[in-house]
C-alpha positions in Angstrom: -209.8 154.9 96.7 -212.7 156.8 95.1 -215.9 155.0 95.8 -219.4 156.0 94.7 -222.3 154.7 97.0 -226.0 155.0 96.1 -228.3 155.0 99.1 -225.6 156.6 101.3 -228.2 158.0 103.7 -230.0 154.6 103.9 -229.4 152.0 106.6 -226.7 149.8 105.0 -225.4 152.7 102.9 -224.8 154.9 105.9 -222.9 152.3 107.9 -220.8 151.3 104.9 -220.0 154.9 104.0 -218.9 155.6 107.5 -216.6 152.6 107.7 -215.0 153.4 104.4 -214.6 157.0 105.3 -212.9 156.0 108.6 -210.5 153.8 106.5 -209.5 156.9 104.5 -211.4 156.3 101.3 -213.0 159.2 99.3 -216.7 158.7 99.1 -219.4 160.3 97.0 -222.9 159.5 98.2 -226.1 159.6 96.2 -229.6 159.5 97.8 -233.1 160.7 97.0 -233.9 161.2 100.7 -237.4 160.2 99.9 -240.2 159.9 102.5 -240.8 156.1 102.4 -239.9 156.3 106.1 -239.0 159.1 108.5 -236.8 161.5 106.5 -235.4 162.8 109.8 -233.6 159.5 110.3 -232.0 159.8 106.9 -231.0 163.4 107.5 -229.4 162.4 110.9 -227.3 159.8 109.1 -226.3 162.3 106.4 -225.4 164.9 109.1 -222.8 162.5 110.5 -221.3 161.6 107.1 -221.0 165.2 105.9 -218.6 166.0 108.7 -215.9 164.0 106.9 -213.7 166.0 104.5 -213.5 163.1 102.1 -217.3 162.9 101.7 -219.3 164.6 99.0 -223.0 164.1 98.2 -225.6 164.5 95.5 -229.4 164.4 96.2 -231.2 162.8 93.3 -233.4 160.0 92.0 -232.1 156.8 90.5 -234.9 157.1 87.8 -233.4 160.4 86.6 -230.7 159.1 84.2 -229.2 162.5 83.7 -228.8 163.1 87.5 -227.2 159.7 88.3 -225.1 159.7 85.2 -223.8 163.3 85.8 -222.8 162.4 89.3 -221.0 159.2 88.4 -219.2 160.6 85.4 -218.0 163.7 87.2 -216.7 161.7 90.2 -215.1 159.0 88.1 -215.1 156.3 90.8 -212.9 153.2 90.8 -215.6 151.3 92.8 -219.3 151.7 92.6 -221.6 150.2 95.2 -225.3 150.4 94.4 -227.4 150.0 97.5 -230.3 152.4 96.8 -233.6 150.8 96.1 -237.3 150.9 97.0 -237.3 148.5 99.9 -240.1 146.6 101.7 -241.9 143.4 100.7 -245.3 144.5 102.1 -245.2 148.0 100.6 -244.6 146.5 97.1 -248.0 144.9 97.2 -249.8 148.2 97.1 -247.2 150.3 95.2 -245.7 148.0 92.5 -244.9 150.8 90.0 -242.5 152.4 92.5 -240.5 149.2 92.6 -240.4 148.9 88.8 -239.2 152.5 88.4 -236.7 152.7 91.3 -235.3 149.1 91.3 -235.3 148.1 87.7 -235.0 151.4 85.8 -232.8 152.9 88.6 -230.4 150.0 88.5 -230.2 150.0 84.7 -229.2 153.7 84.9 -226.5 152.9 87.4 -225.1 150.1 85.3 -225.1 152.2 82.2 -223.1 154.9 84.0 -220.7 152.4 85.5 -220.0 151.2 81.9 -219.1 154.7 80.8 -216.5 155.3 83.6 -215.1 151.8 83.3 -215.3 150.9 87.0 -213.0 148.2 88.4 -215.8 146.7 90.4 -219.6 147.2 90.5 -221.4 145.8 93.6 -225.2 145.8 93.6 -227.6 145.0 96.4 -230.0 142.1 95.7 -232.0 140.3 98.4 -232.5 136.9 99.9 -236.2 137.4 98.9 -235.3 136.3 95.4 -235.2 132.7 96.7 -238.9 132.9 97.0 -240.7 129.6 97.4 -237.4 127.7 97.2 -237.5 124.9 99.8 -233.8 123.9 99.6 -232.3 125.1 102.9 -229.9 126.7 103.5 -230.2 128.9 100.4 -227.2 128.6 98.1 -226.3 130.9 95.2 -226.6 128.0 92.8 -230.2 127.3 93.7 -232.9 128.0 91.1 -234.7 131.3 91.7 -237.7 131.3 89.5 -240.5 131.5 92.2 -240.4 135.0 93.7 -243.4 135.7 95.9 -243.5 139.5 95.9 -243.1 142.4 93.5 -240.1 143.6 95.5 -238.4 140.2 95.1 -239.2 140.1 91.4 -237.6 143.4 90.8 -234.4 142.3 92.6 -234.3 139.1 90.5 -234.7 141.3 87.4 -231.7 143.4 88.3 -229.6 140.3 88.6 -230.5 139.3 85.1 -229.8 142.8 83.7 -226.5 143.0 85.5 -225.4 139.5 84.2 -226.2 140.5 80.6 -224.2 143.7 80.9 -221.3 141.9 82.5 -221.3 139.4 79.6 -221.5 142.1 76.8 -219.3 144.8 78.3 -217.1 142.7 80.6 -218.0 144.8 83.6 -216.9 143.0 86.9 -220.2 142.8 88.8 -221.0 141.2 92.2 -224.6 140.9 93.3 -225.1 140.8 97.0 -228.1 138.9 98.4 -228.6 140.3 101.9 -230.4 138.3 104.6 -232.6 140.3 107.1 -230.2 143.1 108.1 -230.8 144.7 111.5 -229.0 147.0 113.9 -228.6 150.6 115.0 -229.9 153.3 112.6 -232.1 150.6 111.1 -235.3 151.2 109.0 -238.5 151.9 111.0 -240.5 149.5 108.7 -238.4 146.5 109.7 -239.3 143.9 112.4 -236.9 144.8 115.1 -237.7 148.5 114.9 -241.5 148.0 114.8 -241.5 145.5 117.6 -239.3 147.7 119.8 -241.5 150.8 119.2 -244.7 148.9 119.9 -243.4 147.2 123.0 -242.1 150.5 124.5 -245.3 152.3 123.8 -247.4 149.3 125.0 -249.2 149.0 121.7 -250.1 145.8 119.9 -247.4 144.3 117.7 -248.5 142.4 114.6 -246.9 139.0 114.3 -247.5 137.2 111.1 -248.1 133.5 110.6 -248.7 133.4 114.4 -245.0 133.8 114.9 -244.2 130.5 113.3 -241.4 131.9 111.2 -237.6 131.8 111.0 -235.2 134.5 109.8 -231.5 134.6 109.2 -231.0 137.9 111.1 -227.7 139.5 110.1 -226.2 142.3 112.1 -225.2 145.4 110.2 -221.5 145.3 111.2 -221.2 141.8 109.8 -222.8 142.9 106.5 -220.6 145.9 106.2 -217.5 143.8 106.9 -218.5 141.4 104.1 -219.0 144.2 101.6 -215.8 146.0 102.5 -213.8 142.7 102.1 -215.2 142.3 98.6 -214.3 145.8 97.3 -210.8 144.8 96.0 -211.9 141.3 95.0 -213.7 141.9 91.7 -214.8 138.8 89.8 -212.5 137.9 86.9 -212.5 135.1 84.2 -209.7 132.5 84.0 -208.2 131.3 80.8 -211.0 128.8 80.3 -213.7 131.5 80.5 -214.9 130.5 83.9 -215.0 132.9 86.9 -212.3 132.4 89.5 -213.3 131.4 93.0 -216.9 130.8 92.1 -219.2 127.8 91.5 -221.8 129.6 89.4 -219.7 129.7 86.2 -221.6 132.6 84.5 -220.7 134.0 81.1 -219.2 137.3 82.2 -217.1 138.5 85.1 -220.2 138.2 87.3 -221.1 136.5 90.5 -223.8 136.3 93.1 -223.0 136.1 96.8 -225.1 135.6 100.0 -224.3 137.8 102.9 -226.1 136.3 106.0 -225.5 135.1 109.5 -226.0 131.5 108.5 -228.2 130.8 111.6 -232.0 130.7 111.6 -233.8 132.4 114.5 -237.3 131.6 115.6 -239.4 134.8 115.4 -241.0 134.4 118.9 -237.5 133.9 120.4 -236.4 137.1 118.7 -239.4 138.9 120.2 -238.8 137.3 123.6 -235.2 138.7 123.6 -236.5 142.2 123.0 -239.0 141.8 125.9 -236.3 140.6 128.3 -234.0 143.4 127.4 -236.6 146.1 127.8 -238.3 144.4 130.8 -241.7 144.9 129.1 -244.1 142.2 127.9 -245.3 142.6 124.3 -249.0 142.8 123.5 -249.1 140.3 120.7 -251.5 140.5 117.8 -251.2 137.2 116.0 -251.9 137.5 112.3 -252.2 135.1 109.3 -249.3 134.8 106.8 -248.7 138.0 105.0 -249.0 138.0 101.2 -245.6 137.8 99.5 -243.8 136.7 102.6 -241.8 133.5 103.3 -241.8 131.3 106.4 -238.0 130.7 106.6 -234.7 132.1 105.4 -231.2 130.8 106.2 -228.1 131.5 104.2 -225.1 129.4 103.0 -222.1 131.8 102.8 -219.4 129.3 102.0 -218.6 131.1 98.7 -218.2 134.5 100.4 -216.0 132.9 103.1 -213.9 131.2 100.4 -213.3 134.6 98.7 -213.0 136.9 101.8 -212.7 134.7 104.9 -216.1 136.2 105.9 -217.1 135.1 109.4 -220.2 136.8 110.9 -219.5 137.4 114.6 -222.7 138.8 116.1 -225.2 136.7 117.9 -228.8 138.0 117.5 -229.1 138.6 121.3 -226.1 140.8 121.3 -227.3 142.6 118.1 -230.7 143.3 119.7 -229.0 144.7 122.8 -226.9 147.1 120.7 -229.9 148.2 118.7 -231.9 148.9 121.8 -229.1 150.9 123.3 -229.0 153.1 120.2 -232.9 153.3 120.0 -233.3 154.5 123.6 -230.5 157.1 123.2 -231.7 158.4 119.8 -235.4 158.7 120.8 -234.7 160.0 124.3 
């Protein structure tokens, strides 16, 4: 199958591309290779992917409509998976325009191009951060999401609305994927596990927000990739009554929103303690107040995803941390 993946040199995009390439699919990757974090990490991921004969690549920006449109139209994918975005809740506080341009304008450009080539299924990365100040736990796709706490979250919510309207008007089968704190080998340096590991190894202070009184639904990268892969051939479709099959949201078009998480909340200090134990080094903790735009707790309900794909996350966070540390120590040796 011909599959187009934006953000193919990114964390999730790399792992997904590699799995699909191993399964014999033909992949065209698209990535800006920007310097939001260490470009060498992105280049190292790309170097692995380009060894596959069934992989091709375009370097370009999502905001450049001609570039993304030309790549998609030329490749004519059956499946389009849009993972590229300007990530990071904290970075969005100081650089909001980047998020508006990359996440909203960029996603609009991708959807427009998907419409032109009549894709069978368009999957778009959203985020658990859209739940914002929602206090109903675990988070369900049917919960109201009107209280985003960061610019990043607001742009992700905006893309969900744009995608739904396009699905309604043009009958494009679209699945929005709300990821919950993805971690693992080849992860982003700005994320908690990477920052904590680097700080502990170098015996530097690690910033811990809200004095560590936080919970996260840490989801291992392999579980996320398995969830996405299982959805590729399961595009949303409307039944004879105009309601979407296998979905409780009942949107207007062939559109759905799905959580991809581990479904278990982990106390942040327990997470850090596991890193300390694995490394045999005590962290120098710098307890901080709550960060602007952040939330105290996330935990997912993935019953809908399981109903559609039999999704069953397998990786306990302690095992996931051990696998990450093995990669980290080898990569930075």
